[in-house]
LOSETI-530122 format. One record per residue: residue in one letter; x, y, z of N, C-alpha, C in turn. Coordinates in steps of 0.02 Angstrom, whole numbers, plus 50000, padded with zeros to 5 digits. Example, Ala and Ser with C-alpha at 12.3 -4.5 7.8 and 13.67 -1.06 7.14 Angstrom:
a506604971650390506154977550390506604983550390 s506424988850354506844994750357506455000250394 
//
This chain:
m500644993650004500165000350004500455006150001 d500265009549947500805017249962500505021350012 d500865027350014500565032250070500175035950061 d499635034450001499215037949993498455032950009 g498735026350025498285021950042497805019649990 a498255019049924497985015249857498165007049866 i497645004149860497734997349852498064993449794 d498614987749794498914987549744498804978149718 h498954978949650498664971249644499454967849595 v499864963249645500384961349635500284954649582 d500824956749531500674952449465501254945449481 a500854938849470501284934049482502054932949454 t502454930549492503064931549477503454925849459 p504124927549434504304919949381504654916649443 g504524918049499505034911449544504754905649545 d504004903549539503644897549533503774892849484 t504044887449516503904884149465503464881049425 l503684879649360503264877149310502464873149344 a502534867949372502084864949402501624869849447 a501844873949475501504880649527501244884249465 a501674886549400501234889949355500564886549321 a500594880449320500084876949278499574876549329 v499764876249398498974874749450498984880249448 n499064886849450498984893349456498374895949395 d498754892949319498334893249270497534889849284 s497864883449289497104879849297496564880449342 l496934883849408496404885249455496074894349428 t496544898049406496254902749378495704902149318 t495644896149287495154894449221494534889649257 a494684888549322494174882249339493634887849357 n493114883149351492384886949352492224884849414 d492214889549473492134887949535491954895949552 d491814897849637491614900649668492204906749671 t492924903449644493484907649679493764912049600 t493374912749542493534916349482493544923449523 t494174925349475494424934349492493694938249458 p493794943449514493184948749507493244950749446 a493734951949394493724952449323493114948249278 a493314940949307493104936549271492204938349288 e492164937049359491294938449372491104944349354 a491334950149321491114956249315490834953649239 t491244950349201491214947149141490574942049129 v490424939649172489914936049174489304938949189 d489234943249255488774946149277488474951549243 g488934954849208488884960649188488724968049220 s489214966149291489274971049337489774978149287 p489244984849318489674990149306490284990449312 p490624995049267491514994049275491694996049336 q491385001749390491535005549454491454998149493 d490934994549498490834989349535491574984149550 e491404983749477491984979649453492774981449481 q492804986649480493544989149516493534988749578 i492864990049633492824990049703493004984249717 e492504977649675492594971249708493564968949702 q493644970949636494254969249625494834973749698 d494644978049710494944979749762495054976649814 a494534973949831494254969049884494754962949886 t495004962649841495584954849837496284957249839 q496474964849862497074966149855497244966349927 a498134964349949498284966649999498834973349973 d498884973650053499514979350055500054976550022 a500484979049977501034977249958501504980049985 q502214975949982502784980250004503374981549948 d503894984149946504234986349887504844978949909 s504994975749852505204970649839506044969349877 t506214976749908506854975349923506564976850029 a506054978550044506034976250098506144972150145 q506204972950201506324967450261505594963950254 m505764956250242505034952950248504804950250331 p504354953050338504194951550424504194945250445 v504284941550502504234937150523503424935450541 p503114930350498502474928750529502444927450604 t501844930450636501814927550708501254923350700 r500924920250656500344916350660500294910250613 n500054906050606500144900450558499604897250553 i499474891750526498904888150493498394886450560 r498824886150619498414882350672497844887450679 d498074894950694497494899150722496974900350671 l496984898150605496474897950576496014890250596 f496434885050632496054880050614495744878250692 i496214882150753496134882950811495924887350834 p495584894050827495394901650819495294901650883 p495484907450911495084908150986494344909251005 r494554905351052493484906151080493114912051065 n492634908951031491974911951019492144919850972 i492774917050914493024922150892492464926650826 a492144922950818491534927150782491234932450802 a491074931150844490434935250913490934941850930 i491564938750951492084945250965492164949850899 r492334947350841492444951750803491774956950795 q491314952750789490694957650783490634962850845 r490714960550912490764963650963491194970550945 l491854968750926492434974550926492234977650836 f491794975450813491584981250752490944985150787 d490514983550806489994987050830489924991850878 v490474990050950490644993650996490184996051023 a489514993651051489034997451043488924997551131 e489554994551158489524996951215490304999451257 k490395002151297491175002151319491414994451322 i492084993351311492214985851310492934987551327 e493084983851383493794984651428493964976951409 l494644976651376494984969851393495614970551409 r495794964751428496514963051438497034964651400 k497824967651403498074969351350498154962151314 e498464956551322498554950451296497964948751250 e497314950551276496674950751256496674956051162 f496764962251181496704965151139497214965251072 d497844960551116498434960251058498094954851019 l497864949551050497594943651014497004945750962 y496584950251003495794949750951495944956050895 w496204962250893496344967850845496434966150785 p497074963550788497174960250701496564957550654 y496024953850711495414950950674494894956450651 v495034962650652494684967750654494994974050630 d495724973450613495984979650593495874979750523 n495424975650484495334978850426494734983850426 v494344983350491493844989150484494174994050525 w494544995950577494835002150612495315003750588 v495415010650583496245013250548496505019150610 r497205019550638497235020550684497485029050648 q497025034550668497185042950654497835045050685 h497765043650747498305048350770498445045550863 r499065045950878499135044850969498955048950998 a498655051851027498745057451078499365056751142 g499465053051156500025052251190499975050451265 s500245049751323500125047251370499955054551433 d499815051051488499515058551541500125058351575 k500045061851611500535065151666501005058551694 t500495053651723500785049351752501255042551723 g500905044451623501415038751607501035032651606 l500505031351653500135023451647499505023851599 y499225029551571498785030051527499005031751462 k498785028951403498945029551336498445030851299 t498335034551242497705036051196497745037251125 d497395031751100497475031051044496745033251001 y496775035450938496055036150910496165032850841 y495385029550834495425026150777494595027350754 a494655027350673494135029350639494055021550569 c493385022050569493305015950511493685017650451 r493885011950405494315013050357493855016250308 l493235016350306492735020050249492725028250262 q492925029150322492985039050317493355039650265 r493885036750255494395042150211494055042950152 p494375048350109494035050850047494195045149987 t493735044949950493685037649897494455040649849 y494805035049827495375037649803495365033649746 t495525038849692495635037349610496255036349591 p496425030549551497135031149538497265036049477 k497945035949456498065041649409498065036049346 a497965039449285497935034749235498545031849201 v499155033649220499815032049201500375030349273 d500455026149295501055027549341501665026649317 k502145031449349502835030549323503265023349338 p503575021649276503905015749316504435016749380 r504575010449393504875010049462505655009549431 a506055013949472506805014849463507155006749465 d507035000349506507314996449496506974992249449 g506754993049408506254988149369505804984449368 t505664983749446504984978249469504304983649436 p503934978349419503274980249400502904985749427 t502614989749402502144995149450501444990449476 r501344993249509500494990949552500084992549517 k499574987149511498984990449470498404991349540 k498534999249539497875001449591497245002749572 q496885000549622496135001249599495655006849633 i495245008749621494695014249665494555011549710 r494815013649777494595013149840494195020349875 e493645012949881492995018949906493165022949987 g492655025949984492845030350046492305034150048 g492375039450134491815042750142491315039950162 k491195034650169490525032450180490255030250255 c490845031650304490625030750363491145033250429 h490825038050462491195043250499491165041350581 m491155031450594491225031050675491885030350689 k491965031850737492645033950771492825030350852 l493135028150863493415025350925493905027950977 k493825029251036494375029751080494715025551118 v495345023651112495595019051141495995019651199 v496005018451238496395019851318496905013151332 r497505014351349497915008751372498025009951437 y498075006751486498225007051549498885001051566 e499255003251590499914999551605500005000351679 g499734999751726499934999251796500024994051823 g499714992151889499734984251919499474978851887 y498984982451834498614978551795498764980951729 h498704977051656498674980251600497974978851564 s497794984251540497034984251517497034988551456 v496584986851401496474991851346495624994151352 t495415000451351494695001151354494525005551298 i493955002051255493655005651195492995009251190 n493085012751168492455016451186492185021151123 q491575020351095491465026051038491565033951057 l491795037751007491775042951001491395048250945 g491115052450981490755056850935490065055750938 d489565057250878488835054550878488695049650840 k489265047150786488985042150765489045036050801 t488375033250816488525027050849488685020450815 h488455020150742488345014950726488745013350629 h488985009150627489205008650560488645009650500 l488855012250437488355012650389488385005950354 h488785001550369488884994750327489004990650390 d488984982150360489274978750412489724974950388 l489764970650448490614969350451490734962750373 d490404960050346490474958050292490804962250239 h490584968250228490674971450184491414973650186 m491684975950263492394977050274492704970250253 d492584964550264492794958750237492974957550172 k492574960650131492434959450078492964964750025 i493094970150074493494974850023494264976950071 k494414970950106494914971950142494914965650199 r495624961850186495864956650224496104960250284 t496084955550347496444956150384497044953650392 t497504955050455498174954450458498154945950488 v497644944950512497784938850532497864933850485 l497324933950418497284929250365497944929650313 m497894937250319498574938650286499334933450290 e499534935550373499984931750413499954923550406 i499454921450387499254913650408499474912150316 a499254916850284499444913850214500194914950193 r500564918350230501204921450202501544914050253 s501444913850303501794909350349501714902550301 e501274900950265501164893950245501694894150180 v501644898950137501934901150076502914899950102 m502984904450160503584902950172503854896150205 r503294890450227503564884350229503624881750160 g503674884550109503804880250048503074877149995 y502484880650016501984877250005501824883349933 m501484878949895501314884949826500484887249857 p500584892949828499974898549857499254895149842 a499314893749781498684887849776498504882249809 s498954879149835498884873549898498804876349965 v498954882049969498914885950040498084888150040 y498024891049993497054893449974496754887549995 t496984881649965496544876549939496424874050037 v497074872350080496804871750141496654875050178 m496594882150168496244887750202495704887350201 s495124885550138494564886750134494204880050124 e494644872950143494244868450159493774869050206 d493734871550272493414872550309493064880050318 e492354879950303492284886750280492004889050339 p491664885450380491424890150454491994892650481 r492554890050500493204892050518493414898050489 l493454896250413493834903250382493324910650377 v492644909350387492184913950388492184919150447 a492074912750516492254914750575492844920250593 s493384920050548493974925250542494044929250501 g493414929250475493374936350417493634933750343 g493694928250321493994924750272493534922450206 r492884924850229492294922750180492504924650093 h492834931450089492894933450019493644932050014 l494094927150047494714925750027494874923349962 n495454924649923495574922849865496064919849845 r496344915549785497014914749783497314922049773 n497354927849737497604933149739497914934149780 d497424933649858497574937749921498244931049944 v498224926749930498984923449960499464924449909 r499484925049862499984926849816500254933249839 n499654939749846500044944749871500304943849932 a499994941649987500454940550048501064938050054 s501234935250005501934930350012502354932849952 q502134939249917502604940749856503294942049863 v503334947349919503944948149924504394942049946 w504144938749977504764933050012504714928049925 r504334929249883504544924049833504824925949771 q504834935249778505534937249752506124935749758 q506154936149823506964934849854506924925549873 h506604922649868506644916149875506524910949804 k506824907649776506624904949705506404897449704 d506694894349783506674887549766505954885249744 p505784877849718505304875649699504844875449761 l504294875449748503554874949807503354868949789 r502854867949840502514858949839502044859649857 v501514855849835500614855149888500764852149953 h500464850149981500394850750062500244844350056 e500744840550093500454832850128499754831350110 g499704826550093498954821450069498544826150019 y498884830049970498434833049935498934832949870 k498644834949794499064833949733498744837449696 y499144839149638498764842049591498424840749530 d497764839849522497404837049480497324842649410 h497504839649347497394844849281496614844049277 g496334853549275495724854549284495284855149342 n495654852849380495254852749458495784855849488 g496324859249485496754861949522496904858849582 i497144858649653497394854549719496714851849728 v496924845649730496264841149760496704837149824 r496354833649869496554830149915496584822549892 e497054820049918497164812049895496694808449921 n496614803149875496204797149905496144794849987 g495724794950013495804792650074496264797150143 a496564803650105496844808950163496434811450195 l496434812750254496114817750297496324825150289 p495714828150283496014836150260496464839150319 l496844843750297497314845850355497104848250422 v496474851850404496174852650467496084848550524 q495824841650515495584837650548496374834950577 r496814834250518497654832350557497644837150616 v497684843950593498014850550637497734848650710 i496894847450702496514847550770496694840650813 n496604835450779496974828350792497414828650854 a498194832050801498814832350834498654836750898 e498114840350905498164846950967497674843551010 v497234841751003496944838751054497054829651051 v497174827351103497374820851134496494818151135 d496264823351187495744817751201494924823351211 p494534821251146494114827051115493544830051187 t493774825251233493194827951295493574834351322 l494144835451304494404839651354494514846651300 a494354847151234494564852451193494074857851212 y493394856651250493094862151268493204867451311 y493984863651359494214867851422494894871351397 a494904871551325495824871251313495804878451324 g496374880851356496504887751363496124892951431 l495824886051460495434889651526495704888951572 p495994893051643496274889651698496034884151732 p496584880551760496304874651796495754874751856 n495794880451880495114881151950494624883951909 t494404884351855493784887051820493404882151826 l492574883151862492254880451899491564881051828 r491184875651837490654875351800490134874851830 f489644879151820488884879951855488264873851782 p488094870851795487494867751760487054872651727 e486914872651676486284875751641485694873251683 e485444869451691484774865751702484784867951771 l485384870951807485004871351870484974880151881 r485194884351836485284890251829484454893951847 p483794890251804483274892851825483084892751903 f483374889651921483064887552000483224897052044 l483674900252022484194905152042483934911652017 e483654910851951483314917451909482904922851949 p482564919551976481894924052023482244927152053 y482524925052091483044930252154483574934152128 l483854934452061484414938452066484074944552015 p484584951152006484504956652006484514955951902 r483924959351885483844959551798484534962751776 h484854961251711485264963851665485054969351664 d484294971851628484094977151608483924982651664 m483914980351711483624984951762483894990851782 a483444997151793483685002851803483575003451872 f484095009851892484095010751968483235013552005 p483185008752052482395010352079482395018452109 e481805021052104481635026552146481725028952197 d482175023552230482425025552303483115024852302 g483345024652240484185024752236484685019352263 l484245015652282484675007952304484865002152251 p485355000252270485484995952224485134987052241 h484954982352190484774974952218485314971452268 v485184969252314485614965552366485364960252363 t485844955152368485754948352387486054945352447 l485944944152481486164939852548486374935552541 t486884932752550487084923752533487534922952579 y487444917652625488144913452649488154905552657 a488464903152685488384895552681488384895152769 t488064890952790487954889352856487964880952862 s488084879652939488124871752970487444871252983 l487374865953003486734862253031486554865253101 d486904868753142486774874053207486984881153185 s486824881453124486894889153095487724893253129 y488104889053103488694892653128489004895453051 l489424899253059489794900053008490454899652994 s490724899453063491344895353065491704892753127 l492194889053134492314885453208492444890353248 a492654896453233492834900453294493094908453269 p493084913353296493174920153256493854920153223 g494124922253185494634923553127494864916253106 i494454911453101494594905953088494324902653035 q494574902052972494484901852894494074893952898 t493264891052883493014887452879492764883152821 v492724879252795492404877552713491834874152731 l491374876252718490784873752726490354870552659 s490344874252614490184873452545490444866852506 g490224861952488490454856652444490574860452376 p490694857052318490844859152271490434861152208 h489874858452220489134859752181489024866552199 s488844869852257488614873852302489164881052288 k489914880252286490354882952282490094886452192 a490154880652169490114885852085489484887452082 m488874886952119488224891152111488374897552159 t488744899052205489114905152232489374910252175 h489944906652132490164910852089489834911952043 y489384908252025488794909851977488504917052000 l488284916952056488034921352092488464927652079 r488874927252099489394933152092489544934252021 s489444932651983489584933451919488764936951891 k488274936451918487584941151923487654947951948 h488094949751995488124954452034488784960652005 d488624965452023489094972551999489604970452064 a489434970052119489964970152176489924965152218 i490374962552257490384959952303490624962152385 i490244961652435490364965552493490514959452539 v491164961152574491394956852632491444963452713 g491504961152753491594964252809492544962352817 v492744968352855493424969352864493794960752893 r493404958752943493604952352981493684948452946 t493254945652869493184941152832493814943052772 a494024946752782494554948952737495064947452765 l495134948652838495974945952857495934941052888 a495264936452898495304928552932495404925452850 d495104925652806495194922252742495744924752680 n495954929952681496524933152619495974931952569 p495224932852567494984928952484495214933352433 a494924931852369495214934552309494604937552283 l493934936252313493344940452297493294940652231 n493374935852171493414937552114492784931352114 c492654930852015492214923352004492644918451962 r492554913851956492794909051923492384904451892 v491874903551875491504903151851491764901451769 e491534897651738491734897951661491354902851629 g491544906851594491394912251548491404918651545 v491564920751614491774926551639492474929351626 g492764934151630493384938651617493694934251647 g494414931751609494984928251663494794919151653 y494314918151639493864909951629493534910551578 g493864913051525493394911251453493134917651428 g493084920151487492744926551442493144933451424 l492864940251392493124944351401493444949351437 g493954951951453494124956951493493874953151576 w493684958451601493364960351677492604956651664 e492374955651617491504953851603491304948651643 g490834949951693490484946351737491064945851821 q491584948251799491734950851864491474955351916 p491324951451982491144958252019491614962552049 r491514968052084492024973552105491944971352181 p492574971152211492404969452277492544974152324 v492054974452368492074978552420492024977152481 i492634980052538492664978252594492484983452647 i492124982652680491774987852746492394988952793 d492864992752801493274993752850493325000052886 p492935001552931492795008352940493555012152972 g493925005953008494595007753034495195009152987 a495025006752938495575004752883496075002052924 r495934996152938496214991652970496684984752909 w496424984252867496664978752801497184982052758 l497734980952800498364983352750498544978952689 l498494980052652498464977852568499254977852553 t499524973552516500064972052495500044970252425 p500664970252372500554966652315500354960252309 q500684957352375500444949452382499794946352411 t499494952652429498804951552456498374948252396 r497914943752425497784937852366497374943352306 v496794946652323496404950852287496814954152248 i497354957452280497884962052234498024955452173 r498404949452210498664945052146498084944052114 t497414943752110497054940352056497074946652013 v497054954652046496974959152002497674957951938 s498114956851962498754957051897498754951351870 e498364946151900498274943051842497784940951793 g497414945751802496864947451748496274946051766 k496014942551831495504937451827495204941651891 g495164949351901494604951051952494784958651953 k494424963351987494354968551977494624972952046 g494884977252047495334979752116494764983552160 p495074983052232494454982652266494494989652290 w493524990452306493384997452335493324996952418 i493755001052464493674999852530493555005252563 i492975005352599492545009552622492765008952715 i492905015952721493025018652771492655024252815 a492805024452867492515030252900492885036052906 p492595041852912493235047452904493565049752973 g494155053752966494525055953012495025051553006 f495325047952966495995043652967496475047352923 a497185049252936497605053252896497785047952841 m497755044852802497815039852777498575040252728 d499065035852746499725035352729499695034452638 p499805041652607499815042252520499885037152489 n500435033952504500735027352478500175020452470 r499735021852524499325016752539498625016852484 i498685022952486497995026652421498285024952353 e498845026452354499205026552279499345019652273 m499545013852294499415008852297498805004852255 l498325007552307497835005152278497455006752227 k497515012952207497405017052144497775012152085 y498395011752091498895008552041498464999752037 y498304998352077497874991152043497184989852035 g496814997852024496264998251998495524999252050 g495825001452114495425001352168495385007652208 k495125008152253495105015052293494755014252359 y494895021252397494405021352446493915025752456 l493385025052487492895028052481492755029952550 g492555034452583492345037352655492045039852640 l491455036052707490995039352712490655041952768 t490145047752807490205050752854489525048552902 d489105044052877488355044352894488315039752930 f488175040053006488255032853062487795031353084 d487505027253128486845025853150486965027753217 k486475024553269486385029153334487075026353377 r487305019253350487845016953378488495016653337 w488495023853322489075024353273489365019353234 r488885016353208489165012553156488965014053092 l489455014853031489095015152963488425013152950 r487965017752934487285015652897487215012352837 w486975006652835486945002352770486695008052726 e486195008952726485925013152689486275018352651 a486805020152693487405026452652487865022352618 i487945016152640488395014552603488175009752540 l487505008952535487145005252478487145011852421 r487055017352449486875024252401487545025752389 a488085024352420488765026652397489015023252333 l488815016152348489095012052271488695013452224 a487945014152235487485016352176487665024352143 a488135028152177488305031752152488875031252101 e489135026752123489925025352080489675020052028 g488985018352026488695017151935488595007751979 i488585006652020488414999052052487644998052076 r487304993152020486594992252015486504985752073 s486924981152068486604974552106487214974252164 v487164971352218487814969052257487574963952303 m488164960052307487954954152347488474953652393 i488054953052441488334951352503488644945152553 e489144943752550489324937352595489584937352650 g489594940852683489914941652767490244946352777 g490814943952859490604939252881489844937452938 g489994937752975489694935753050489224941553071 m489544946453078489304953353103488934958553045 v489134957652977488954960252923488124955552908 i488264949852901487474945652883487084945452931 n487254947053016486744948253076486544955353075 e486934960653050486564967253043486184968252995 l486214965752943485774965352891485024961152901 l485154956552943484644953052963484134956053026 r484374962953045483874965953097483264967953059 p482684968153091482114971153068482214979853036 e482594982453047482684989653013482934989052940 h483254983352941483734983852873483104978152824 s482674976152851482324971852796482054974752738 n481914981652735481914983952672482524985852607 l483114984452643483654984152592483974978752560 v483654972552579483794966552574483404964952514 s483624962052444483164959852399482924951952401 s483534948852407483414942052418484104938452448 v483834931952456484304928152513484354922152474 v485044920052501485224913152466485764909252524 v485614905052537485714900452605486004893152580 t486574893152597486864885152582486954882252657 v486524875752671486544872252720486984867952701 a487614868152745488184861352747487664854852786 p487854847952762487664843152796488204841652856 t488294847052909489094845952974488704849653036 y488794849053077488954851753151489704853653152 l489624861053166490184864053184490364863453271 g489874863453304490114863453377489914870553413 q489874869553469489724878653488490454880253506 g490304887053506490974891653511491074895453425 g490754893453379490784896453340490494903653314 v490744906953256490214911653231489674911153208 t488994913653245488364910453233487894916453197 v487494913753141486964918753122486314919053160 s486244923553174485574924853207485244931853227 p484674933553204484494940353220484244939653278 p484124946853303484064947653384483454944953396 p483434944053452482594939553499481994945253481 k481364941053469480724946853484480374944253510 v480064947553540479354946953591478814950153577 d478334946953587477484949453577477264955853637 a476824958753641476624964753678476634959753754 a476524952553750476524952153825477294949753841 r477794951953818478684947653823478524943953803 r478194940053768478284932953760478794930453701 p479244925653690479734924253631479334920253569 q479524925053522479184924653458479774921353394 p479584918153342480094918853316480324925753281 a481044925653273481464931053245481234932253172 m481244926853133481024930353061480974921753018 r480374924352983480374918352943480024920752868 f480624918352818480554920852743480154919852710 k479934922552663479334920752619479724919352539 d479284918552501479424916452424480094911152423 v479934905452477480584900752475480344894652428 r481044893552417481254887652363481814883552388 w481944878052387482424872752403482714868852349 q483144868052338483584866352290484274862352311 s484364854152298484944850452321485614852852272 f486134854052292486564855752256487164849452274 g487334843552245487724838252290487574837952357 e487704839452399487874836952476487314842552496 d487424848452472487354853752522486484854552499 a486174859552534485444862052516485514868752528 v485114871052445485184879252467484404880952456 m484374887352513483654890852502483744895052474 c483254897652427483184905652412482464906152434 g482494913952453481904915752489482014924252481 r481564927952495481354934252543481244935952616 i481594941652634481434944752699480864947252692 p480314947552734479554952152760480064958552762 h479804962952735479784970352743479534971752815 v479874974452867479554978352922479394984152934 e478664986152946478604992152937478884994653005 m479154998453017479435001153100478885008453118 p478575004853173478065013353207478475018053215 p478415024553200478445031953209478855030653290 g479435033353296479605031753367479815025553392 a479865020953361479865012053370480595011953367 t480945007153408481675006253401481624998153386 a482194996453362482264988953337482414985653403 p482334977353398482594976653463483454976353469 q483634976553530484244977253545484704970953562 s485144967553528485424961453564486174963653599 t486414959853633486954963153658487554962453619 t488054965553613488514962553564489044960353575 p489144954553544489614947853551490254950153533 a490524946353582491294947853611491734948953529 t491544942953460491844944853414491714950553367 m491124955453391491124960753365491794966553374 a491694970153319492194976053350491724980753377 p492054984053434491814987953470491434995753436 p490874998353467490555004953424491055009653400 l490975011953351491515017353334491255025153371 r491875028353405491605032753440491485040153388 p491225045053420491075051053373491705052353364 v491735054853293492355056853262492435066253268 s493205067353282493395073453269493965073953224 f494225080853214494665081153171495205083953209 f495425082753268495915085653282496245079853331 n496865082953346497145078353411497505070653368 s497655070553310497945065853276498405060653325 s498655055553311498895049453346499035045653302 i499655039853315499725034353284499595028853303 d499285024153280499005018553290499575013153278 s499785010753333500405006953321500074998353283 q499644996753317499204990353280499054990853223 n498684996353210498364996153124498795001753076 g499105004353099499715005953069499525012053030 f498985015353054498755022453001498595029453058 r498595033953045498525040653092497835038253102 s497565040953165496915041653182496835047953201 r496115049053209495775055753249495355053953295 v495575056653368495125054353441494975062353448 p494525060753471494215067753515494695071153557 p494515075653563495005079853611494575076153687 s495195078253733494895076053803494565080953854 s494095080753879493605087053910493925088953973 
//
């Protein structure tokens, strides 16, 4: 391609052997769907300009014969065993109907499948931190229509001049803003830019007028291995669904010749057909009797056990949640299309695993595994359906959790970017959780398998700037709240509204014990949308962390059941039983107070009123706290 963007047509070189020339001649004259655009125009009577545009579709970017031949980074395997769901991913990267966030390695993998659509216009550079770099792209058809000159000057080195064709343009004005982040994790965010929200053409039209880098590199790599362009085209087009998924519906022999033109001018060795194929006069390259197609041989060599093919490329700890069990949970999950309700609160799902004696763990601060493999997969599926997952600081300190989703199909586990990954939210009023790059939730971010955590703290703490910057470096942040209840604890309604203000539409609250018991109190009944409880077939024994709402009595002070769920459904998951239900909303009379329970020893003492005077260093927690002045 010249600097002016004209598409060239490269004539066949004299470096082919006589056999290769005969094959090319035979294939060119064969009466099939791969006839050249000029021949098609002769048959169907297309007008001259349509002929030129279609001819333009068959051309690849040519290079000067003296240029350095780039080494292909892809081969025929990438066509026969493409990335998972490549057709759907290409369509999404063509439409960009909403913001798309990819891991850097995903962008490097998928973008060459759509570089026939998007052309980089200019690079805006990086921000002052050097972590963000911005590029601007436009649809290829935004450029003005190019009409070649009537006569091109001959080249000084005597090589043939290119046959330039009309390049259509000025038809689409869709633009993109692409921002790269290279901090504690590497991401690429793709957004629409401007008021043009959709293309004026479809993806197949772009595949017709321009080939992707992926297809051209695959073709070039096969020719560089010593195979004839006609043979390369035959094996590439044998499995049409795979070729179409990668954007090769309109691939033809000229594309293969053009992709390898520079290499063929520099290497005059005879070319051959692929093993298991032969030249058949009048039919071109055909498969020998009894020979398996090359695509089947490549797949057979790649996957020893066909039952494992589906899991190729997935992390070993990926969880699967069966499709047939999902309808049981759907009535209790947030809707994807839901908008914020009028009260401004997100959908809240309270979920936890308990023993038969209603304990969460053997003792405070001890991590206790209760869920079996089936209910664990269910829990991760629930996480994928929520924007955020909330735990208390005691759970974070005791379990060092990853707080991500490992179910198949989410980002990092077969999905794109971070899609389906919830935002970890830790309720840490005293800023006790000291994060380091080795903390599990941070390691998960670095691996591209989870999002950076948000930590909710109470005001009055002069946080170490290094802690703030470190969390920001990994995509997280601190959120300070000033709304307390009568016991000087952060109000749950304020927490949920703060998350809603950050764009969180649904949250899944997993614990620990203090958090769950707080949300089971009558005054919080209107905050919880649904409850999912896993009951394990085990007793933990006395002394553990229990789940139990405060006691309830009637007017005569007689004990009453504290709560009974409504809209209840049960389902077995392996050895565990799972209950889904809803909390009955309790209307508190004006001036009435909720039942009070004694503060368990496992709970943190109530927060004191906050003042912004008399700073002191807390040696235990490692942060500067604000304490009230003495009276």
